Every structure is written in C-alpha cells, then in structure tokens.
N, C-alpha and C positions, 0 to 999 in steps of 0.2 A: 452463581456463575460456575459452570463446569469447566475446569481447566484440563481435563483429561484429553489426551490425543487419541482419536479413534484409530482402530487397527486398519491396516490396508484391506483386509478381508471385508470389514464392515463398510469401508468407503466404496469398495468395488461392487456392492450390492445394487447400486444405482448408476445410471448414466451420468457422466460429468455435468452435462447440461442441467440436470435436475438440481444439482448443487449450485451451479453458477447463477441460476435465476431464482434462487430461493430467498425467502425473507431473511433467513439467518446470514446468508452471504451479504445481502444488502446492508443489514444492520452492522455487520462487522466491518464493512468498508466505511460506513459512516463513522463508526467508533474510531477506526484507524485515521481517517482524515481529520476528525475533530479531537483527537488525542484522548479519547476516553480510556481510562485505565493506563494512561501513559504510553499507549502503543506508538504514537508518532515520535515521542521522545526516545524510546528504545530504538526505533528505526533510524532516527537521526544520529544517535550515539554510535550505532554500527557503521554508518557511512562516514562519520567523523573519524572513527578508528581506521577505516580503509584509506581515507584520504591521507592521514598521517603516515600510515605504513608505506604507501606507494608514492608519496611526495618525492619529486625529483627523479622518478623512474622515466626514462626516455620512451619506453614502450607503452606508457599509460597516458592517454590524453584527456580522459574523463570517465565518468560513470553514468550509466543510465539509472536514474533513481527508481523508476517504476515502469515496467514494461506492461503495456495493455492495462492502463488504469480502469477501474470499474466503470461499467456503463449501466449500472443498476438503476440510475436515475435516467429516465427516458430522454434521449437526445432529440426525440421527435416532439414530445410534449413540452419540454423545457430546454430549448436549444441554448447552449452555453452555460447552463446552470452548474453542471459538474465542474467545468473549467473555472468559472468565476468564483463560485462559493466554496468549492472543495479542493480542487486540484492546485490552483495557483497559490492559495494560502499554505497548502501542504508543501509545495516546492519551496516557497519562500522560507518557511520555518526550517526545513531540512538544510537548505543552502546556507542559512545563517550559521548552522552548526559546523558545516564543512569548511567554510572559508575562515 
C-alpha cells in the first residue's frame, strides 16, 4: 500500500470527477466504513477528542460526522444499501466513541 500523499500538481492533472468515480475512491470509502487499516478508529478518535475539547461550550450544539458520504455504491441499483450496511454501522461506531 502506498502511503504517499500526492502533490497538488499531480492531483490537478485530472478533473475532480474522475477521482470521485474511480475504483480507488470506492475502495477507500469501503475501507473507511469497514475500518480496514483502522481508518474508522482513527476518525472516531479524532471526533472523541473534539467532543472532549468542546464539551460544555455554549456555541457548539453538535458535529456533522460526515458531509456527503460516498455514493459510490449505486443508490439506483441497491437502494438503501449504503445506509443500511455501511453508513449506519459507521455512525454507530463513531457515536459510541464520542458519548
């Protein structure tokens, strides 16, 4: 597995959509949701830290855990699949660490 972060110039060689709809993006979302390489655990640790830091702050009412979750699994072919098998278990695991 290559852990190098690509340069901005390298990423700018292609339109963002070509990355969004790529196999690499889809597999990385799957790894993220399924905690491969501890990705979900690291994400949960970060939000647990934020929750501790901002606990009791009047101006903070909550956090959005994931803006625009992946739609790499077709919502037209498998309606509800992402929510049921990936997203809800992900939210449950992260919420357990925050509370």
